[in-house]
Backbone as CSV, one residue per row, in Angstrom:
resi,resn,N_x,N_y,N_z,CA_x,CA_y,CA_z,C_x,C_y,C_z
1,MET,-5.400,8.196,16.061,-6.277,7.189,16.526,-7.336,6.881,15.407
2,HIS,-7.819,8.007,14.805,-8.906,7.785,13.804,-8.208,6.941,12.575
3,TYR,-7.026,7.279,12.297,-6.369,6.590,11.189,-6.248,4.991,11.490
4,VAL,-5.874,4.699,12.801,-5.848,3.356,13.093,-7.175,2.684,13.008
5,GLY,-8.300,3.318,13.447,-9.577,2.728,13.376,-9.940,2.567,11.946
6,SER,-9.691,3.506,11.167,-10.110,3.305,9.726,-9.291,2.200,9.105
7,GLY,-8.081,1.949,9.434,-7.307,0.859,8.888,-7.900,-0.429,9.496
8,SER,-8.323,-0.496,10.764,-8.942,-1.823,11.228,-10.161,-2.108,10.503
9,SER,-11.087,-0.967,10.259,-12.331,-1.336,9.577,-11.998,-1.772,8.165
10,ASN,-11.019,-1.081,7.551,-10.603,-1.558,6.076,-10.195,-2.949,6.063
11,SER,-9.430,-3.424,7.066,-8.875,-4.870,7.201,-10.114,-5.694,7.142
12,VAL,-10.950,-5.476,8.121,-12.209,-6.227,8.298,-12.933,-6.453,7.037
13,GLY,-13.314,-5.262,6.429,-14.026,-5.261,5.047,-13.224,-6.155,4.062
14,ASN,-11.953,-5.954,4.006,-11.088,-6.700,3.054,-11.286,-8.334,3.289
15,VAL,-11.236,-8.628,4.573,-11.482,-10.071,4.854,-12.695,-10.642,4.391
16,LEU,-13.841,-9.838,4.712,-15.196,-10.304,4.430,-15.258,-10.292,2.806
17,ALA,-14.835,-9.312,2.150,-14.826,-9.259,0.736,-14.221,-10.497,0.150
18,ARG,-13.022,-10.756,0.689,-12.277,-11.879,0.137,-13.016,-13.334,0.323
19,ALA,-13.682,-13.390,1.569,-14.401,-14.643,1.978,-15.611,-14.665,1.002
20,PHE,-16.301,-13.598,0.751,-17.402,-13.478,-0.186,-16.902,-14.095,-1.607
21,LEU,-15.878,-13.462,-2.093,-15.310,-13.974,-3.431,-15.044,-15.398,-3.442
22,ASP,-14.496,-15.884,-2.458,-13.979,-17.423,-2.358,-15.277,-18.058,-2.418
23,SER,-16.422,-17.814,-1.744,-17.707,-18.470,-1.676,-18.207,-18.457,-3.169
24,SER,-18.196,-17.394,-3.757,-18.703,-17.227,-5.199,-17.877,-18.255,-6.045
25,LEU,-16.655,-18.315,-6.021,-15.796,-19.139,-6.804,-16.219,-20.559,-6.549
26,GLU,-16.449,-20.995,-5.284,-16.916,-22.250,-5.031,-18.137,-22.654,-5.718
27,LEU,-19.098,-21.738,-5.634,-20.414,-22.058,-6.244,-20.292,-22.087,-7.793
């Protein structure tokens, strides 16, 4: 269960990081 939770958190962080990078590129 802990592994699944970590994977979920990692996925969320990945999405946020990608969105942040996309915003930086647009600027």
